[in-house]
C-alpha positions in Angstrom: 14.4 -9.2 -41.3 11.1 -9.1 -43.3 10.6 -6.2 -45.8 6.8 -5.8 -46.0 6.6 -2.8 -48.2 8.6 -4.0 -51.1 8.5 -7.8 -51.5 10.7 -8.4 -54.5 14.0 -7.1 -55.8 12.5 -5.9 -59.1 10.1 -3.6 -57.3 13.0 -1.7 -55.7 14.6 -0.3 -58.8 12.2 1.0 -61.5 8.7 2.6 -61.4 7.8 1.1 -64.7 8.6 -2.6 -63.8 5.9 -5.0 -64.9 3.9 -6.2 -61.9 1.7 -9.2 -62.1 -1.3 -9.1 -59.8 -4.0 -11.6 -59.0 -7.2 -9.7 -59.7 -10.6 -10.7 -58.3 -13.5 -8.9 -60.1 -15.9 -9.8 -57.3 -19.7 -9.7 -57.2 -22.4 -7.0 -57.4 -20.7 -3.7 -58.4 -17.3 -5.4 -58.3 -16.7 -5.9 -62.0 -17.7 -2.3 -62.8 -15.4 -0.7 -60.3 -12.6 -3.1 -61.1 -12.8 -2.3 -64.8 -12.7 1.5 -64.0 -9.7 1.1 -61.6 -7.7 -1.0 -64.1 -8.3 1.5 -66.9 -6.9 4.3 -64.7 -3.8 2.2 -63.6 -3.2 1.4 -67.3 -3.4 5.0 -68.4 -1.1 6.1 -65.7 1.6 3.6 -66.8 1.5 1.5 -63.7 2.3 -1.6 -65.8 0.0 -3.8 -63.9 -0.6 -7.2 -65.6 -3.8 -8.6 -64.1 -4.4 -12.4 -63.8 -8.0 -13.0 -63.1 -9.0 -15.3 -60.3 -12.4 -16.7 -59.6 -13.7 -16.1 -56.1 -17.0 -15.1 -54.5 -20.7 -15.9 -54.9 -20.6 -18.1 -58.0 -17.8 -20.2 -56.5 -19.8 -20.6 -53.3 -22.9 -21.6 -55.2 -21.0 -24.2 -57.2 -20.5 -26.1 -54.0 -17.2 -24.7 -52.7 -17.9 -23.6 -49.1 -14.8 -21.4 -48.9 -15.7 -19.3 -52.0 -12.3 -19.7 -53.7 -11.1 -22.2 -56.3 -7.8 -24.1 -56.1 -6.5 -22.4 -59.2 -7.0 -19.0 -57.5 -4.7 -20.1 -54.7 -2.1 -21.1 -57.2 -2.3 -17.7 -58.9 -2.1 -15.8 -55.6 1.0 -17.8 -54.5 2.7 -17.1 -57.8 2.0 -13.4 -57.9 2.1 -12.5 -54.2 -0.2 -9.5 -54.8 -4.1 -9.5 -54.8 -6.3 -6.6 -55.9 -9.8 -7.6 -54.8 -13.3 -6.1 -55.5 -16.0 -6.8 -52.9 -17.6 -10.2 -52.9 -21.0 -11.5 -51.9 -21.3 -14.4 -49.4 -24.6 -16.2 -50.0 -27.1 -16.2 -47.1 -27.5 -19.5 -45.2 -25.3 -21.8 -43.1 -22.1 -23.4 -44.2 -20.6 -20.5 -46.1 -17.3 -19.3 -44.7 -16.2 -15.7 -44.8 -13.9 -15.4 -47.8 -12.1 -12.4 -46.4 -11.4 -14.2 -43.1 -10.2 -17.2 -45.1 -7.8 -15.2 -47.2 -6.4 -13.2 -44.3 -5.8 -16.2 -42.1 -4.6 -18.6 -44.8 -2.2 -16.2 -46.3 -0.9 -14.7 -43.0 -2.1 -11.2 -43.7 -1.5 -10.0 -40.2 -2.0 -6.2 -40.7 -5.1 -4.5 -42.0 -4.2 -0.9 -42.8 -6.9 1.7 -43.5 -6.0 5.3 -44.2 -9.1 7.5 -43.7 -9.1 11.1 -45.0 -11.8 13.8 -45.2 -12.2 15.4 -48.6 -14.3 18.4 -47.6 -16.1 20.2 -49.0 -16.3 17.8 -51.9 -17.4 14.9 -49.7 -19.7 16.0 -46.9 -18.3 15.6 -43.4 -18.1 17.4 -40.1 -14.4 16.8 -39.8 -12.6 18.6 -42.7 -9.1 18.0 -41.5 -9.4 14.3 -40.7 -6.3 12.2 -41.6 -6.1 9.0 -39.6 -4.5 5.6 -40.3 -5.9 2.6 -38.5 -3.6 -0.4 -38.2 -5.6 -3.5 -37.1 -4.4 -6.9 -36.1 -5.9 -9.3 -38.6 -5.5 -12.9 -37.6 -6.3 -13.5 -33.9 -8.4 -12.1 -31.1 -12.0 -13.2 -31.0 -11.9 -13.5 -34.8 -10.0 -16.8 -34.3 -13.6 -18.1 -34.4 -13.2 -20.7 -31.6 -16.6 -21.1 -30.0 -18.3 -23.8 -28.0 -21.7 -24.4 -26.4 -20.7 -25.8 -23.0 -24.0 -26.1 -21.2 -27.6 -25.7 -22.1 -27.4 -22.0 -21.1 -23.8 -21.0 -21.8 -21.7 -20.5 -25.0 -18.2 -19.2 -25.1 -15.8 -17.6 -27.6 -12.1 -17.7 -27.0 -10.1 -14.5 -27.2 -6.6 -15.4 -28.3 -3.9 -12.8 -28.1 -0.3 -13.9 -28.8 3.0 -12.1 -28.2 4.2 -12.7 -31.8 0.9 -11.3 -33.1 1.2 -8.2 -30.9 4.8 -7.6 -31.8 4.2 -7.8 -35.5 1.2 -5.5 -35.6 2.6 -2.9 -33.1 6.0 -2.9 -34.9 4.2 -2.4 -38.2 2.3 0.6 -36.9 5.5 2.3 -35.7 7.4 1.4 -38.9 4.5 2.8 -41.0 4.6 6.0 -39.0 8.3 6.3 -39.5 8.2 5.6 -43.3 5.3 8.0 -44.0 6.3 10.8 -41.6 3.5 10.3 -39.0 4.0 11.9 -35.6 2.0 9.8 -33.2 0.8 6.2 -32.6 -2.1 5.5 -30.3 -2.8 2.1 -28.8 -6.4 1.2 -28.0 -7.1 -1.6 -25.6 -9.4 -2.7 -22.7 -6.8 -3.9 -20.3 -8.6 -2.5 -17.3 -10.9 -5.5 -17.7 -9.0 -8.0 -19.8 -5.7 -7.7 -17.9 -4.0 -10.7 -19.5 -5.1 -10.6 -23.2 -5.4 -6.8 -23.7 -2.8 -6.4 -21.1 -0.3 -8.3 -23.2 -1.1 -6.1 -26.2 -0.6 -3.0 -24.1 2.7 -4.3 -22.6 4.1 -5.1 -26.1 3.0 -1.6 -27.3 4.9 0.1 -24.5 8.0 -2.1 -25.1 8.2 -1.3 -28.8 7.2 2.4 -28.4 10.4 2.8 -26.4 12.4 2.0 -29.5 10.8 4.9 -31.4 11.5 8.0 -29.2 10.9 10.3 -32.2 7.3 9.2 -32.5 4.8 10.2 -29.8 3.0 7.2 -28.2 -0.2 7.2 -26.2 -2.7 4.6 -25.0 -6.4 4.8 -24.5 -9.2 2.5 -23.3 -11.1 1.4 -26.4 -14.5 2.6 -25.3 -13.6 6.2 -24.6 -11.1 6.1 -27.4 -13.8 5.2 -29.9 -16.0 8.1 -28.6 -13.1 10.5 -28.9 -12.3 9.3 -32.4 -15.9 10.0 -33.4 -15.9 13.4 -31.8 -12.4 14.6 -32.3 -10.6 12.6 -35.1 -8.1 15.4 -35.5 -6.5 14.2 -32.2 -5.3 11.0 -33.8 -2.7 10.1 -36.4 -2.0 6.3 -36.4 -4.1 4.0 -34.3 -3.0 0.4 -33.6 -5.4 -2.1 -32.0 -6.5 -5.7 -32.0 -8.9 -7.4 -34.4 -12.4 -6.7 -33.1 -11.7 -3.2 -31.9 -10.0 -2.4 -35.2 -12.9 -3.7 -37.2 -15.3 -1.4 -35.3 -13.2 1.8 -35.2 -12.1 1.6 -38.8 -15.7 1.7 -39.9 -16.4 4.5 -37.4 -13.6 6.5 -38.9 -14.6 5.9 -42.5 -18.2 6.9 -41.8 -17.4 10.2 -40.0 -14.9 11.0 -42.8 -17.9 11.2 -45.1 -18.3 8.0 -47.0 -17.3 4.3 -46.5 -17.3 4.1 -50.3 -14.2 6.3 -50.6 -11.8 4.2 -48.4 -9.4 1.4 -49.4 -7.5 -0.9 -47.3 -4.4 -3.1 -47.4 -4.0 -6.5 -45.8 -0.3 -7.1 -45.4 1.5 -10.3 -44.8 5.1 -11.4 -44.8 5.0 -12.8 -48.3 1.6 -11.8 -49.8 -0.5 -8.6 -49.6 -4.2 -8.0 -50.6 -5.7 -4.6 -51.4 -9.5 -4.0 -51.4 -12.2 -1.4 -50.9 -13.8 -1.6 -47.5 -17.4 -1.4 -48.8 -19.6 -4.3 -49.8 -20.7 -5.6 -53.2 -23.9 -3.5 -53.2 -26.0 -5.8 -55.4 -28.9 -3.4 -55.2 -27.1 -1.0 -57.6 -25.2 -3.6 -59.7 -25.4 -3.0 -63.4 -26.7 0.5 -63.1 -23.3 2.0 -63.9 -23.5 4.4 -60.9 -21.0 2.8 -58.5 -18.2 4.8 -57.1 -14.8 3.2 -57.9 -12.9 5.5 -55.4 -12.6 2.9 -52.6 -11.0 0.3 -54.9 -8.9 3.0 -56.6 -7.5 4.1 -53.3 -6.7 0.5 -52.5 -4.9 0.2 -55.8 -2.9 3.3 -54.9 -1.8 1.6 -51.7 -0.9 -1.4 -53.8 1.4 0.7 -55.9 3.1 2.1 -52.8 3.6 -1.5 -51.6 5.4 -2.5 -54.7 7.5 0.7 -54.8 5.7 2.6 -57.4 5.0 5.6 -55.2 5.4 8.3 -58.0 2.7 6.6 -60.1 0.6 6.3 -56.9 0.9 10.1 -56.4 0.0 10.8 -60.0 -3.2 8.8 -59.8 -4.2 10.1 -56.3 -3.7 13.7 -57.4 -5.7 13.2 -60.6 -8.5 11.7 -58.5 -8.4 14.7 -56.1 -8.5 17.1 -59.0 -11.6 15.3 -60.3 -13.3 15.7 -57.0 -12.4 19.4 -56.9 -13.8 19.9 -60.4 -17.2 18.7 -59.1 -17.5 15.5 -61.1 -19.0 13.0 -58.6 -20.8 9.7 -58.6 -24.3 9.7 -57.1 -23.3 8.5 -53.7 -21.4 11.7 -52.8 -23.6 14.1 -54.7 -24.1 17.6 -53.0 -26.3 20.1 -54.7 -24.1 23.1 -53.9 -20.8 21.3 -54.7 -21.4 18.8 -57.5 -21.0 20.1 -61.0 -22.2 16.9 -62.7 -23.2 13.4 -61.5 -21.2 10.9 -63.6 -21.3 7.2 -64.2 -18.6 4.8 -63.0 -16.9 4.7 -66.4 -17.2 8.5 -66.9 -15.6 9.1 -63.5 -12.7 6.9 -64.5 -12.3 8.7 -67.9 -12.2 12.1 -66.0 -9.5 10.8 -63.7 -7.5 9.7 -66.7 -7.9 13.1 -68.2 -6.5 14.7 -65.1 -3.3 12.6 -64.8 -0.4 14.9 -64.3 -2.4 17.6 -62.6 -2.3 18.6 -58.9 -5.3 19.7 -56.7 -5.7 23.3 -55.8 -7.5 23.1 -52.4 -7.1 19.5 -51.2 -3.7 18.5 -50.0 -1.7 17.0 -52.8 -0.6 13.4 -52.4 3.1 13.0 -51.6 3.6 9.3 -51.0 6.9 9.3 -52.9 8.4 11.2 -49.9 8.2 8.1 -47.8 11.5 7.1 -46.2 12.5 3.5 -46.9 10.6 0.3 -46.5 8.6 -1.2 -43.6 10.8 -3.8 -41.9 9.6 -6.3 -39.4 12.1 -8.6 -37.5 11.5 -12.3 -37.1 10.0 -13.2 -33.8 12.4 -14.4 -31.1 10.9 -16.3 -28.2 12.3 -15.7 -24.8 12.1 -19.0 -22.8 10.3 -18.7 -19.4 10.0 -21.2 -16.6 6.4 -22.5 -16.7 5.0 -24.0 -13.5 1.6 -25.6 -12.9 0.0 -24.4 -9.7 -3.7 -25.3 -10.0 -6.7 -25.9 -12.2 -10.0 -24.3 -13.0 -12.6 -27.0 -13.5 -15.8 -26.0 -15.3 -18.8 -28.0 -14.2 -22.3 -28.3 -15.7 -24.6 -28.3 -12.7 -28.3 -27.4 -12.8 -28.7 -26.3 -9.3 -28.9 -22.6 -8.3 -27.5 -22.7 -4.7 -23.7 -22.2 -4.6 -23.5 -23.4 -1.1 -24.7 -26.9 -2.1 -22.2 -27.4 -4.9 -19.5 -25.6 -2.9 -19.9 -27.9 0.1 -20.0 -31.0 -2.1 -16.8 -30.1 -3.9 -15.1 -29.0 -0.7 -15.6 -32.4 0.8 -13.8 -34.2 -2.0 -10.5 -35.6 -0.9 -8.2 -36.0 -3.9 -4.4 -36.1 -3.5 -4.0 -32.9 -1.6 -6.1 -30.8 -4.0 -8.6 -28.5 -2.4 -11.4 -26.2 -3.7 -10.5 -22.6 -3.3 -13.5 -20.8 -4.9 -16.4 -21.1 -7.3 -17.4 -18.4 -9.8 -20.5 -18.2 -12.0 -20.2 -15.9 -15.1 -17.0 -14.5 -13.6 -18.6 -13.6 -10.2 -17.4 -15.2 -7.0 -20.3 -17.1 -5.5 -18.5 -19.5 -3.0 -17.3 -19.1 -0.4 -18.9 -15.9 0.9 -20.9 -15.1 -2.2 -23.9 -12.7 -2.5 -27.4 -14.3 -2.5 -28.5 -11.8 -5.1 -26.1 -13.0 -7.7 -27.8 -14.8 -10.5 -26.3 -18.2 -11.3 -26.6 -20.2 -14.5 -25.5 -23.9 -15.1 -21.9 -23.1 -15.7 -19.6 -23.2 -12.7 -15.9 -22.4 -12.6 -14.4 -24.3 -9.7 -10.7 -23.5 -8.8 -8.6 -26.2 -7.2 -5.2 -25.7 -5.8 -2.7 -27.5 -3.6 -4.0 -27.9 0.0 -1.0 -26.1 1.4 -1.2 -23.1 -0.9 -2.1 -20.5 1.8 0.8 -19.5 4.0 0.5 -17.0 6.9 -2.6 -15.4 5.5 -1.1 -14.5 2.1 -2.0 -16.5 -0.9 0.9 -18.5 -2.3 0.3 -21.0 -5.1 2.4 -24.2 -4.6 3.5 -26.2 -7.7 1.6 -29.3 -8.4 2.1 -32.3 -10.7 -0.3 -32.8 -13.6 -1.1 -36.3 -12.3 -3.0 -34.6 -9.5 -5.2 -32.8 -11.9 -6.0 -36.1 -13.7 -6.8 -37.7 -10.4 -9.0 -34.8 -9.4 -11.0 -35.1 -12.6 -11.4 -38.8 -12.2 -12.7 -38.2 -8.6 -15.1 -35.6 -9.8 -16.5 -37.9 -12.4 -16.9 -40.7 -9.9 -18.8 -38.3 -7.7 -21.3 -37.6 -10.5 -20.0 -34.1 -11.5 -20.1 -33.3 -15.3 -16.8 -31.7 -16.1 -17.1 -29.7 -19.4 -13.8 -28.0 -19.5 -10.5 -27.4 -17.6 -8.0 -24.6 -17.7 -4.6 -25.2 -16.1 -3.3 -22.4 -13.9 0.4 -21.5 -14.5 3.1 -19.2 -13.3 5.7 -18.0 -15.8 9.0 -17.0 -14.2 7.2 -16.8 -10.9 4.6 -14.5 -12.2 0.9 -15.4 -12.0 -0.6 -16.0 -15.5 -4.3 -16.2 -14.7 -7.0 -14.0 -13.4 -7.7 -14.0 -9.7 -11.1 -14.3 -8.1 -12.6 -11.7 -5.8 -10.7 -11.5 -2.5 -7.5 -13.1 -3.7 
């Protein structure tokens, strides 16, 4: 069992334990807001010992395409906790996203973003908004596996795994249990992507059944995003895959009033990273007007992660009091609400002065009331019988008449393999396609065993992989350019590939 809220024994016992943290000051406004945040943590008695790491723009420009030095990796692996200010990725080709590199390399599978409204002190149309978005952080389209396959067609692979789904969904329900949340909503698009998003939804329903005390609901991501933007009060915890989560977490932060106020946690089995969700804002760098609230809220999440929930509450409540008093940075200024526009360092000083106080109008932070730690079991694979029943062969063909390529492929005699159908951009064009369908140079040609159809009902017979190899050789000899293949499998007798029209 993996304890993902409290990673080390020393964190479990005392609020004043010394905690060593790899600290990245970042670029742009990063050093300013990090300095303000660390001063507040120090004044609150958080006993954070920062070990500075070099990442970001200057590391990129020194010739390191990943944006992070080897010594930084060593510090991260030693301390297990990262507090990171925003970084700048230089424009131009060849520079990898540092955030993606950190999340994938360190196995930070869960991105957690609490989003709250702080009306009337931060302008918003949704005064009661209190939503936590739990986003899968490692796979989906963000695996970044792309290819140009023909002159006209490029592809990006959407990878969804059962272990990945189980970890992120379990984390969402465990988070809800620990922090007293009442509902978890799954957002997917499995009406279209029946296998990938279908797997995510299936796992959600399986795990939800283990938490009967927590309400569980599911929504299609498009209407779910619209409802979140219009009625955020309907949601509590939202769990979803990588791309969807990236989009809706920014929607949530924006409608809450300010992207600059929100922090996020990136949680892994052994390492966790905490950061503001906004960028490095180089246009205001050095002007001493940046709002440190996003990074401060990330640091509050960090304190909860290491078990220092009482100190986290103390800081959060002091921050809320400062907002109520009307001391605001320029980005959240409101003429009727703001008493004084303050600098980054002045804001930090005011928060420090309010340590020990509780807000009067905004709900007081009560993170210390959390019950236990977030626990994720190790993944256990259930073995299934995997049977090969066909192959989709993708062909680069410059013609535009499906009948010509269809008849040519149908006439190929190759070890009892027959052409079943051809699709172009996912639409069936042979046999019995529509002449109005636009076709490009990328043709998916499905081959199955010649005896696969029995009594009018489609039954896929098992085939040996040697038949696929022979088929590919035959296609090559006939002058067809094969650019990709996808084997068609059944698992425990269940079809594990999308059907074409009419199947």
